[in-house]
ZADO-1210 file (C-alpha; in nm, 4 decimals, padded with zeros to 6 digits):
<atoms>
<atom x="09.8065" y="-04.2099" z="-03.8476" code="MET" pos="1"/>
<atom x="10.1197" y="-04.0560" z="-03.6998" code="LYS" pos="2"/>
<atom x="10.2681" y="-03.7300" z="-03.8247" code="ALA" pos="3"/>
<atom x="10.6244" y="-03.6314" z="-03.7407" code="THR" pos="4"/>
<atom x="10.6919" y="-03.2596" z="-03.7874" code="VAL" pos="5"/>
<atom x="11.0356" y="-03.0969" z="-03.8013" code="TYR" pos="6"/>
<atom x="11.0589" y="-02.7186" z="-03.7680" code="VAL" pos="7"/>
<atom x="11.3919" y="-02.5431" z="-03.8251" code="THR" pos="8"/>
<atom x="11.5156" y="-02.1863" z="-03.8444" code="ILE" pos="9"/>
<atom x="11.5601" y="-02.0755" z="-04.2056" code="LYS" pos="10"/>
<atom x="11.9214" y="-02.0833" z="-04.3195" code="GLU" pos="11"/>
<atom x="11.9390" y="-01.7051" z="-04.3725" code="ASN" pos="12"/>
<atom x="11.8026" y="-01.6250" z="-04.0227" code="VAL" pos="13"/>
<atom x="12.0375" y="-01.5800" z="-03.7272" code="LEU" pos="14"/>
<atom x="12.0068" y="-01.8487" z="-03.4600" code="ASP" pos="15"/>
<atom x="12.1299" y="-01.7017" z="-03.1292" code="PRO" pos="16"/>
<atom x="12.0287" y="-02.0126" z="-02.9348" code="GLN" pos="17"/>
<atom x="12.2274" y="-02.2301" z="-03.1757" code="GLY" pos="18"/>
<atom x="12.5258" y="-01.9953" z="-03.1428" code="ASN" pos="19"/>
<atom x="12.5079" y="-02.0204" z="-02.7624" code="ALA" pos="20"/>
<atom x="12.5000" y="-02.4005" z="-02.7754" code="VAL" pos="21"/>
<atom x="12.7890" y="-02.4036" z="-03.0220" code="GLN" pos="22"/>
<atom x="12.9954" y="-02.1817" z="-02.7914" code="GLY" pos="23"/>
<atom x="12.9165" y="-02.3996" z="-02.4899" code="SER" pos="24"/>
<atom x="13.0088" y="-02.7173" z="-02.6763" code="LEU" pos="25"/>
<atom x="13.3411" y="-02.5653" z="-02.7798" code="GLN" pos="26"/>
<atom x="13.4032" y="-02.4543" z="-02.4197" code="THR" pos="27"/>
<atom x="13.3439" y="-02.8140" z="-02.3116" code="LEU" pos="28"/>
<atom x="13.6139" y="-02.9317" z="-02.5525" code="GLY" pos="29"/>
<atom x="13.4051" y="-03.0186" z="-02.8590" code="PHE" pos="30"/>
<atom x="13.6039" y="-02.7932" z="-03.0907" code="SER" pos="31"/>
<atom x="13.4949" y="-02.9879" z="-03.3997" code="GLU" pos="32"/>
<atom x="13.1442" y="-02.8360" z="-03.3789" code="VAL" pos="33"/>
<atom x="13.1402" y="-02.5680" z="-03.6491" code="ALA" pos="34"/>
<atom x="12.7710" y="-02.4757" z="-03.6450" code="LYS" pos="35"/>
<atom x="12.4552" y="-02.5513" z="-03.4452" code="VAL" pos="36"/>
<atom x="12.0974" y="-02.4811" z="-03.5546" code="ARG" pos="37"/>
<atom x="11.8139" y="-02.5317" z="-03.3053" code="ILE" pos="38"/>
<atom x="11.4718" y="-02.6599" z="-03.4113" code="GLY" pos="39"/>
<atom x="11.1574" y="-02.8336" z="-03.2909" code="LYS" pos="40"/>
<atom x="11.0414" y="-03.1935" z="-03.3237" code="TYR" pos="41"/>
<atom x="10.6735" y="-03.2801" z="-03.2842" code="LEU" pos="42"/>
<atom x="10.4778" y="-03.6063" z="-03.3011" code="GLU" pos="43"/>
<atom x="10.1057" y="-03.5871" z="-03.3735" code="LEU" pos="44"/>
<atom x="09.8612" y="-03.8776" z="-03.3635" code="GLN" pos="45"/>
<atom x="09.5870" y="-03.8134" z="-03.6190" code="LEU" pos="46"/>
<atom x="09.2459" y="-03.9759" z="-03.6078" code="ASP" pos="47"/>
<atom x="09.2222" y="-04.0425" z="-03.9818" code="THR" pos="48"/>
<atom x="09.3275" y="-04.3057" z="-04.2336" code="THR" pos="49"/>
<atom x="09.2980" y="-04.0733" z="-04.5343" code="ASP" pos="50"/>
<atom x="09.6557" y="-03.9817" z="-04.6277" code="ARG" pos="51"/>
<atom x="09.5597" y="-03.6878" z="-04.8523" code="ALA" pos="52"/>
<atom x="09.3427" y="-03.5397" z="-04.5783" code="GLU" pos="53"/>
<atom x="09.6193" y="-03.5914" z="-04.3218" code="ALA" pos="54"/>
<atom x="09.8734" y="-03.4128" z="-04.5440" code="GLU" pos="55"/>
<atom x="09.6373" y="-03.1205" z="-04.5946" code="GLU" pos="56"/>
<atom x="09.5550" y="-03.0934" z="-04.2233" code="ARG" pos="57"/>
<atom x="09.9162" y="-03.1192" z="-04.1022" code="VAL" pos="58"/>
<atom x="10.0246" y="-02.8562" z="-04.3557" code="LYS" pos="59"/>
<atom x="09.7487" y="-02.6255" z="-04.2242" code="ALA" pos="60"/>
<atom x="09.8609" y="-02.6905" z="-03.8645" code="MET" pos="61"/>
<atom x="10.2186" y="-02.5999" z="-03.9541" code="CYS" pos="62"/>
<atom x="10.1180" y="-02.2869" z="-04.1432" code="GLU" pos="63"/>
<atom x="09.8796" y="-02.1626" z="-03.8710" code="LYS" pos="64"/>
<atom x="10.0516" y="-02.2615" z="-03.5452" code="LEU" pos="65"/>
<atom x="10.3441" y="-02.5016" z="-03.5396" code="LEU" pos="66"/>
<atom x="10.5882" y="-02.2974" z="-03.7501" code="ALA" pos="67"/>
<atom x="10.6474" y="-01.9265" z="-03.7858" code="ASN" pos="68"/>
<atom x="10.6881" y="-01.9377" z="-04.1626" code="THR" pos="69"/>
<atom x="10.8528" y="-01.5954" z="-04.1718" code="VAL" pos="70"/>
<atom x="11.1648" y="-01.7306" z="-04.0005" code="VAL" pos="71"/>
<atom x="11.1138" y="-02.1094" z="-03.9912" code="GLU" pos="72"/>
<atom x="11.0905" y="-02.3931" z="-04.2414" code="ASP" pos="73"/>
<atom x="10.9031" y="-02.7139" z="-04.1756" code="TYR" pos="74"/>
<atom x="10.8691" y="-03.0611" z="-04.3161" code="ARG" pos="75"/>
<atom x="10.6659" y="-03.3586" z="-04.2044" code="PHE" pos="76"/>
<atom x="10.6365" y="-03.7333" z="-04.2510" code="GLU" pos="77"/>
<atom x="10.3258" y="-03.9488" z="-04.2220" code="LEU" pos="78"/>
<atom x="10.3171" y="-04.3114" z="-04.1011" code="GLU" pos="79"/>
<atom x="10.0273" y="-04.5521" z="-04.0955" code="GLY" pos="80"/>
</atoms>
């Protein structure tokens, strides 16, 4: 089973990396870019066919390592 995990900075947390990218894009002539938020994208291949177990395990992975839940949100999708 494949898990796709998306980790993003919470909306109320400043994103200096996103601000830097936004400024660079505007410098390059992309003035229509009003806001940039930087995140992480992960693909995990899980050795299970039990969807409930996979959901539980991926949630635990996100909570313990993949996302800093103080400043980041996460969501995931399962395929297979």
